[in-house]
C-alpha positions in Angstrom: 0.3 -0.6 0.0 1.9 4.0 -1.1 1.5 5.7 2.2 1.3 9.7 1.3 2.9 11.8 4.0 1.9 15.0 4.6 4.4 17.4 7.4 2.1 19.8 9.1 -1.9 19.5 9.3 -3.1 23.3 8.4 -4.8 25.0 5.5 -2.3 23.8 3.7 -1.5 20.1 5.1 -5.5 18.8 5.2 -6.7 20.0 2.3 -3.2 17.8 0.5 -3.6 14.8 3.1 -7.9 15.2 1.6 -7.2 15.9 -2.2 -4.2 12.9 -2.2 -7.1 10.4 -0.6 -9.8 11.2 -2.4 -7.8 10.6 -5.1 -5.2 7.7 -3.8 -8.4 5.9 -1.5 -6.1 2.6 -1.3 -3.1 4.7 -0.2 -2.4 4.9 3.4 -2.1 9.0 4.0 -1.1 10.2 6.9 -0.7 14.1 8.3 1.9 14.8 10.6 1.5 17.8 13.1 3.6 19.2 16.4 1.1 21.2 17.3 -2.6 20.3 18.9 -5.4 21.4 16.1 -5.5 20.8 12.6 -7.7 22.4 10.8 -7.8 25.9 11.5 -9.2 28.8 10.0 -6.2 31.3 11.4 -7.3 34.2 9.7 -10.5 34.4 12.2 -8.8 34.4 15.1 -9.2 38.3 15.3 -13.3 38.3 15.4 -13.4 35.2 17.8 -10.9 37.4 20.3 -13.7 40.0 19.7 -16.4 38.1 20.9 -15.6 37.2 25.2 -18.4 34.3 24.4 -17.2 32.5 21.7 -15.3 29.3 22.6 -11.5 29.5 20.1 -12.3 26.6 19.3 -15.3 27.2 17.4 -12.6 28.2 14.7 -11.2 24.5 14.0 -13.2 23.5 10.8 -12.5 19.6 10.8 -11.3 17.6 14.2 -8.3 14.8 14.2 -10.7 12.5 15.1 -13.4 13.8 12.1 -10.4 13.4 9.9 -10.1 9.3 10.6 -13.4 8.3 10.8 -14.2 10.4 7.5 -12.0 11.2 5.8 -9.6 7.7 6.6 -6.7 10.4 6.9 -4.4 8.9 10.1 -4.1 12.4 11.5 -1.7 12.5 14.2 -1.6 15.9 16.2 1.5 16.8 18.4 3.9 14.4 16.0 7.4 16.2 15.5 9.5 15.9 12.5 12.7 15.7 13.3 14.5 15.6 9.7 13.9 14.1 7.1 16.3 11.6 5.3 15.2 12.0 1.6 17.7 9.2 0.0 16.2 6.7 1.7 12.4 8.6 2.1 12.4 8.7 5.5 10.5 10.3 9.0 12.3 10.6 12.0 9.4 12.0 14.2 8.8 12.7 17.9 5.4 12.4 19.4 5.8 15.0 21.5 3.6 12.7 24.1 5.7 10.5 25.5 8.9 11.8 24.1 9.5 8.4 21.8 11.0 8.9 18.1 10.0 6.8 15.3 10.7 6.3 12.1 8.7 6.5 9.3 8.9 6.0 5.0 7.2 7.3 2.7 6.3 6.8 -0.7 5.8 11.3 -1.5 5.9 13.4 0.9 3.9 17.1 1.2 5.8 19.4 2.7 3.1 22.5 4.7 5.0 23.3 7.8 3.6 27.1 6.9 5.2 30.0 8.4 6.0 30.8 11.7 5.0 34.7 13.6 8.0 37.9 13.2 10.0 37.7 16.7 12.1 41.2 16.1 15.4 41.5 17.9 13.4 42.8 20.8 13.9 42.5 25.0 11.2 41.1 26.6 9.2 39.4 23.9 8.9 35.9 27.1 7.6 38.6 29.1 3.4 37.2 30.7 1.4 39.1 28.8 2.7 39.8 25.8 1.1 37.8 22.5 1.8 36.9 18.9 -1.4 35.8 16.7 -1.0 33.3 14.2 -1.1 29.8 15.2 -4.5 28.7 17.4 -2.6 28.3 20.5 -1.8 31.4 20.1 -5.3 32.8 20.1 -6.2 30.4 22.4 -3.8 32.3 25.0 -4.4 36.3 23.6 -8.2 34.7 24.9 -7.4 33.7 28.4 -5.5 36.8 29.8 -8.4 39.3 27.8 -10.5 36.8 30.2 -8.6 38.2 32.9 -7.8 41.5 32.3 -9.5 44.5 32.3 -10.1 46.6 29.6 -7.3 49.4 30.5 -4.0 49.9 27.9 -2.7 47.5 24.7 0.2 48.3 22.6 -0.2 47.0 19.4 3.7 47.0 17.7 3.6 47.0 13.9 0.6 47.7 11.7 0.4 45.2 8.9 -3.2 43.2 8.5 -3.4 41.7 11.8 -2.1 44.4 13.6 -5.0 46.9 12.2 -8.3 43.9 12.5 -6.6 44.0 16.1 -7.0 47.2 17.2 -11.0 47.6 16.2 -10.9 44.2 19.0 -9.3 45.6 21.3 -11.1 49.3 21.2 -14.3 46.9 20.8 -13.1 45.4 24.1 -12.6 48.8 25.9 -9.0 48.6 25.9 -6.8 52.0 24.6 -4.7 51.4 21.8 -1.4 52.3 20.6 0.2 50.9 17.5 3.9 51.6 16.9 5.2 50.5 13.4 8.8 51.0 13.0 7.9 52.1 9.1 7.0 55.4 8.2 3.3 54.9 7.7 0.7 52.0 8.5 -0.2 49.6 6.1 3.5 49.1 4.6 3.3 48.3 1.7 0.4 50.3 0.7 0.0 53.4 -1.4 0.3 56.7 0.8 -3.9 58.0 -0.6 -4.6 54.1 0.8 -2.6 54.2 3.7 -4.0 57.5 4.8 -7.5 57.1 4.4 -7.3 53.9 7.3 -4.4 56.1 9.3 -7.9 58.1 9.6 -10.3 55.9 10.1 -8.3 55.0 13.1 -8.0 58.1 14.5 -11.8 58.5 14.3 -12.1 55.8 16.7 -9.7 56.5 19.2 -6.8 54.3 18.3 -2.9 56.0 18.4 -0.7 55.7 16.4 2.9 56.2 16.0 5.0 55.7 12.5 8.8 56.2 12.0 9.2 54.1 15.6 11.7 52.1 17.1 10.8 49.9 20.0 14.0 49.2 22.0 11.6 46.5 24.5 9.4 46.0 27.6 9.7 46.1 30.3 7.7 45.8 33.5 6.1 48.8 35.0 6.6 47.3 38.4 2.5 48.9 39.0 0.3 48.3 36.6 -0.4 48.4 34.2 2.4 45.8 34.3 4.6 46.0 31.0 6.0 49.1 29.4 7.0 49.6 26.0 10.2 51.6 25.4 10.4 53.1 22.7 12.8 56.6 21.2 9.4 58.2 21.4 8.6 57.8 25.1 7.6 54.2 26.7 3.8 53.2 26.7 2.5 51.8 29.5 0.2 48.1 28.6 -1.4 45.6 30.0 -1.2 43.0 26.7 0.8 43.5 24.0 0.3 42.5 20.6 4.2 42.0 17.9 2.8 41.4 15.4 5.9 42.1 12.1 5.0 39.6 10.1 6.0 36.2 9.3 8.9 33.6 8.1 8.2 30.2 5.8 8.6 27.7 7.8 12.0 25.6 6.0 14.7 24.9 8.6 13.6 20.6 8.4 13.1 21.3 4.4 17.0 23.3 4.2 18.9 20.6 6.2 17.6 18.0 4.6 18.3 19.3 0.6 15.6 20.8 -0.1 16.1 23.8 -2.1 14.9 27.0 -1.4 14.1 30.0 -4.1 15.2 33.5 -4.0 12.3 34.8 -1.9 14.2 32.1 1.5 10.7 29.8 0.7 10.6 26.4 -0.6 10.9 26.9 -4.6 8.7 24.3 -6.6 7.2 24.0 -9.2 3.6 24.9 -11.0 2.3 20.9 -9.7 4.0 22.2 -6.0 7.2 19.6 -7.1 10.6 20.3 -5.1 13.7 19.6 -6.5 13.8 15.8 -5.7 11.9 13.4 -6.5 9.0 12.8 -4.0 8.7 15.6 -2.0 5.9 18.3 -3.0 5.8 21.5 -0.5 2.5 23.5 -0.1 1.3 27.5 2.0 2.5 28.8 3.5 6.2 28.0 3.6 6.5 28.0 -0.3 6.6 30.5 -3.3 3.9 31.0 -5.5 4.6 32.2 -8.7 3.5 35.7 -10.2 1.3 36.3 -12.5 1.8 39.6 -12.9 5.9 39.3 -11.9 6.3 36.4 -14.5 8.7 35.0 -11.2 8.1 32.5 -8.1 7.0 35.1 -4.8 6.0 34.8 -1.5 2.6 35.7 -0.5 1.6 33.4 2.7 -2.4 34.2 2.2 -5.1 30.9 3.1 -6.4 30.9 -0.4 -2.9 30.6 -1.6 -2.2 27.5 0.9 -5.4 25.4 0.1 -5.1 25.6 -3.9 -1.8 24.8 -3.6 -2.3 22.0 -0.9 -5.1 21.2 -3.2 -2.4 20.4 -6.3 0.0 19.1 -3.7 -2.0 16.0 -3.2 -3.6 15.7 -6.3 0.5 15.2 -7.7 1.4 13.7 -4.7 -1.2 10.7 -5.1 -0.3 10.1 -8.8 -2.4 13.2 -10.7 -1.4 16.0 -12.9 -2.6 19.0 -12.2 -1.2 22.4 -12.0 -2.0 25.4 -9.2 -2.2 28.5 -11.2 -0.5 31.5 -9.8 -1.3 34.0 -8.0 -2.2 37.8 -8.1 -1.4 38.8 -4.5 -5.0 39.7 -3.6 -6.2 40.5 0.6 -8.8 42.4 1.9 -8.8 43.1 5.4 -11.8 45.5 7.3 -10.4 47.7 10.4 -13.8 49.5 11.9 -16.3 50.9 9.2 -13.6 50.6 5.7 -12.7 47.3 4.2 -9.1 48.1 2.2 -8.1 46.0 -0.5 -5.0 45.3 -3.0 -4.1 43.5 -5.5 -1.2 43.0 -8.3 1.9 45.7 -7.6 1.9 48.9 -5.6 3.9 51.2 -7.5 7.1 51.1 -5.7 7.0 47.4 -6.5 6.0 47.9 -10.2 8.9 50.7 -10.7 11.7 47.7 -9.3 10.5 45.7 -11.3 11.1 47.3 -14.2 8.0 48.0 -15.7 7.1 52.3 -16.8 4.3 52.4 -14.3 2.2 54.7 -13.1 -0.3 55.5 -10.9 -3.5 57.4 -10.3 -6.1 58.1 -7.7 -9.0 58.5 -7.8 -12.3 58.6 -5.4 -16.3 57.8 -6.6 -18.8 56.8 -4.3 -20.5 53.7 -3.3 -23.4 53.2 -4.4 -26.4 55.1 -6.8 -26.9 59.3 -5.3 -30.7 58.7 -5.1 -30.2 54.9 -2.6 -29.2 56.5 1.3 -26.1 56.3 2.9 -23.3 56.3 0.3 -20.3 56.7 0.7 -16.6 56.9 -0.5 -14.3 55.1 -1.9 -10.6 55.9 -3.0 -8.9 53.9 -5.2 -5.5 54.1 -6.8 -4.7 52.4 -9.5 -1.0 50.7 -11.3 -0.3 50.7 -14.7 2.4 50.1 -17.3 2.7 53.5 -19.4 1.7 53.6 -22.4 0.6 50.7 -23.6 -2.2 50.1 -20.0 -1.5 47.1 -19.2 -3.3 47.5 -15.4 -0.2 46.0 -13.1 -2.1 46.5 -9.2 -5.2 48.1 -7.4 -5.5 48.8 -4.3 -9.3 50.5 -1.8 -9.9 51.8 1.0 -14.1 52.8 1.8 -17.3 50.2 1.6 -17.7 47.2 -0.3 -13.8 47.3 -1.4 -13.4 43.5 -1.0 -15.3 42.7 -4.2 -13.9 45.8 -6.4 -11.2 44.3 -5.1 -11.7 41.3 -6.8 -12.6 42.6 -10.0 -9.9 44.1 -11.4 -7.7 40.9 -9.4 -9.2 39.1 -13.1 -8.4 42.2 -15.5 -5.0 41.1 -14.2 -5.2 37.6 -14.5 -6.5 38.5 -17.8 -3.8 40.7 -18.4 -6.4 43.7 -19.1 -5.4 46.6 -19.6 -7.3 50.2 -18.1 -8.8 50.7 -21.6 -10.4 47.0 -21.3 -10.9 47.9 -17.8 -13.2 50.4 -18.6 -14.9 48.8 -21.3 -15.9 46.3 -18.7 -20.3 45.7 -18.4 -21.0 46.0 -14.7 -23.6 46.0 -13.2 -26.1 48.9 -12.1 -28.3 50.0 -9.2 -28.5 52.3 -6.8 -28.5 50.3 -4.5 -25.2 48.6 -5.1 -23.5 50.9 -7.6 -23.6 54.5 -9.5 -23.7 53.8 -13.0 -20.3 54.5 -13.8 -18.8 52.2 -10.5 -15.8 53.3 -8.8 -13.7 50.4 -10.9 -15.0 52.4 -13.5 -14.0 55.9 -12.9 -10.3 54.2 -11.4 -9.7 52.8 -15.1 -11.0 56.4 -16.8 -8.6 58.6 -14.7 -6.0 55.9 -15.7 -5.7 55.4 -19.0 -5.9 59.1 -18.9 -2.6 59.1 -17.1 -1.3 56.5 -19.5 -0.9 58.5 -22.2 0.5 61.7 -20.4 4.3 62.3 -21.1 7.0 61.6 -18.5 7.3 64.5 -16.5 7.7 63.2 -13.0 4.1 65.3 -11.9 2.3 61.3 -11.4 4.5 61.1 -8.1 3.4 64.9 -7.7 -0.4 64.4 -8.5 -0.2 61.3 -6.0 1.0 63.5 -3.1 -1.2 66.0 -3.1 -4.0 63.0 -3.2 -2.9 61.8 0.2 -2.6 65.6 1.1 -6.6 65.6 0.1 -6.8 62.3 2.1 -5.6 64.0 5.4 -8.1 66.4 4.6 
């Protein structure tokens, strides 16, 4: 009986295992997960933390017991793979409950070890009351702390997606929230006009934000609050500190086994999720993904990508010949009353990649003027000067996420802004004005890409950023 082993039991790992068993029912499929949970929705943790009445286990989609009985998958939680011996197709595994070690052979192997929260070199990260938020065990520990801690002062280190979502969560739970970001804007990677709109929304809800700040240490305060975050701009008291400064792919196991990594630092794979070692596949947040706009592998760790890659890896580990279609870097999040989304490249990314790119900013109503409650949507499109090929889109406002998906579809189709401008989109006052913000943004971009390169584009974007601040 062939044996397919999957290392890692979250999004990519369980997708791979389920697909392998479906494709090859006669195969033995084993999942080795070092943590206590499998198949959980990590992206839902902030919303679970917002509601004290919901157990963190609500985020679990499939338990190990159900995976065994309903899908025939041998799921082993708290089993950590210590090494991969690719030459003989064998793993050295440690049972964390008993500390016993054993060997496990495989015919095909899927590495789905995911990513870990980045840990900046800040003394005091291990103090009580300081949290990361990546795995379900992190969410469980933070939820317990919030249940035991009266609402007071919270400090968030990092102003990315999770930092923004958690700023809302902690404010909703009654905390005074301070966000500290080492770069010069919130949501790094977004265009300044979008970041300024997010900053304004945080301010409207009483969140204090400091950018261009360097965190030196997290220290005991000797009173209440129990902690203080020391920076080059002073010290900030905290009853809870959340460190959210990005993620890093878990590749130590693959690297030690001689499985090549790509230029991004994640595991290099082809479209079939095959590594360069025969019989070994990789998927999810530990692996690269081919970026259709950049035309090369990139590292964009998202749950959607992990599930799709896992499905392909599992099918091919079972003898199939599936291909992963690539990514364009589409993501969205919500902070208080606004949605924020992006797809493709930002202006700086496009220029670094060698494109003669422009960015065009616009604002338009989210709904028809006859319908009450319409709000503005700010959009920045990035396109190639001259040809008008769409390279990226970013939006902030109401009803943004699905509009960003339209731009993502356009990127998959290598469309120009002229072609986007001609799209036949739905119209009804509750949903959109006659000319949707998508079409208005494309019209503005079409005019910009046709202009001679005089350097005025950057000045115009700066002016839009100023208008957002005003």
